[in-house]
C-alpha positions in Angstrom: 160.4 70.0 57.1 162.3 72.6 59.0 159.7 75.3 57.2 156.5 73.5 58.6 158.2 72.8 62.2 158.6 76.7 62.5 155.3 77.1 61.1 153.6 74.7 63.9 155.9 76.2 66.6 154.6 79.5 65.7 150.8 78.8 65.3 151.2 77.1 69.0 152.8 80.0 70.3 150.1 82.3 69.0 147.0 80.0 70.0 148.9 80.1 73.7 148.5 84.0 73.6 145.0 84.2 72.3 144.2 81.6 75.1 145.9 83.7 77.8 143.9 86.8 76.7 140.7 85.5 76.5 141.4 84.5 80.0 142.0 87.5 81.4 138.8 88.9 79.5 137.0 86.3 80.7 137.9 86.8 84.2 137.5 90.6 83.9 133.8 90.4 82.8 133.3 87.7 85.7 134.5 90.3 88.1 132.3 93.0 86.9 129.4 90.7 86.4 130.3 89.9 90.2 130.3 93.5 91.2 127.1 94.5 89.1 125.0 91.6 91.1 126.3 92.9 94.8 125.6 96.3 93.6 121.8 95.5 92.4 121.4 93.8 96.0 122.7 96.0 98.0 120.8 99.0 96.2 117.9 96.7 96.3 118.3 95.5 99.9 118.1 91.9 99.3 121.2 89.7 100.5 122.7 87.6 103.1 126.3 88.0 105.3 127.6 84.9 106.1 129.5 85.4 108.9 133.3 83.3 109.1 135.0 84.8 111.8 134.2 86.9 114.9 136.3 89.9 116.6 135.7 90.8 120.0 137.0 94.0 121.5 138.5 91.9 124.2 140.6 88.3 123.0 141.4 87.0 119.7 139.7 86.1 116.4 137.4 82.9 116.5 136.7 81.5 113.7 132.8 80.5 113.4 132.8 77.1 112.1 130.1 74.7 113.9 127.0 76.5 112.8 125.5 78.6 110.3 125.4 82.3 111.2 124.2 85.2 109.3 122.6 88.5 108.7 119.8 88.9 106.4 118.5 92.1 104.6 115.2 92.2 103.0 113.2 95.5 102.1 111.3 95.3 105.3 113.2 93.2 107.6 116.7 92.8 109.3 117.3 89.3 110.7 120.4 88.9 112.7 121.5 85.6 113.8 125.2 85.7 114.9 127.3 84.4 117.8 128.6 86.7 120.6 131.6 86.6 122.8 132.6 89.4 125.0 131.5 91.4 128.0 127.9 91.8 128.8 127.2 94.7 131.5 123.5 94.7 132.0 119.8 93.5 131.3 121.3 90.6 129.5 119.5 87.3 129.7 121.6 84.3 131.3 120.2 81.5 129.4 122.9 80.2 127.5 121.8 82.1 124.7 124.4 85.0 124.7 124.1 85.4 120.7 123.2 88.7 118.8 119.8 87.4 117.6 117.1 89.5 116.7 114.8 90.3 114.2 113.6 94.4 113.2 111.1 95.4 111.2 111.6 99.2 111.8 115.4 100.0 110.8 117.1 103.3 108.9 119.3 102.0 106.0 121.9 104.5 104.7 124.0 103.5 102.0 127.1 105.2 100.7 129.8 103.9 98.0 133.0 104.2 98.1 135.4 105.7 95.9 137.7 102.6 95.5 134.9 100.3 95.1 132.5 98.7 97.7 129.7 99.9 99.6 129.5 101.2 103.8 126.1 100.6 105.0 124.5 101.9 108.2 121.4 100.3 109.7 119.7 101.7 113.0 117.2 99.1 114.3 114.8 101.4 116.2 112.5 98.2 117.3 115.1 96.5 119.0 116.0 97.1 122.6 119.6 97.1 122.9 121.1 97.5 119.7 122.5 100.7 118.4 123.6 100.3 115.0 124.9 97.9 112.3 128.1 99.0 109.8 128.4 97.0 107.2 131.4 97.7 105.0 131.2 95.4 101.8 134.0 95.0 99.0 133.6 95.0 95.2 134.3 91.4 95.3 131.9 90.1 97.9 133.8 90.1 100.9 132.2 91.8 103.9 132.8 93.2 107.7 130.1 93.7 110.1 130.2 95.9 113.4 127.7 95.7 115.9 127.7 98.3 118.8 125.1 97.4 121.4 124.0 99.2 124.9 124.5 96.4 126.9 127.5 94.5 125.4 131.1 95.2 124.3 131.6 96.0 120.4 132.0 93.4 118.1 133.3 92.5 114.9 132.5 89.8 112.0 134.3 89.0 108.7 132.8 87.1 106.3 130.9 87.5 102.5 127.9 88.4 100.8 125.8 85.5 99.2 
């Protein structure tokens, strides 16, 4: 009877160890698959950055909760619909719509792959009057940070994730 009980305990321990090993492999496989998907989307210029926080130059971080704000990148267009909170200097319309909202069809797109994983993407729209550049940092697990330099507004950062 003791031998049967010991055998049962041994089987339980071995099965628990196998289950833990398989779970780790599954986690690693999912992470590798996610990274490959992000790489394919970045290289193919087809992804959406969804903003969850904005960090203006002056003041503290502000959560973005009310409306869906994003940056959409495709091969032929750059669509930006993001809120703005900060100092505007000149040539900014005061109609209550002070966000970073524009579409560009003429822009440069430079990608640098980071050594520790992730990407740095610099986009410079040439057909948008007041935007100098957008710099997007993407981690290998899909989190991202976007910085926008404008001619007539303070610098602003956005944190979020890729979809």
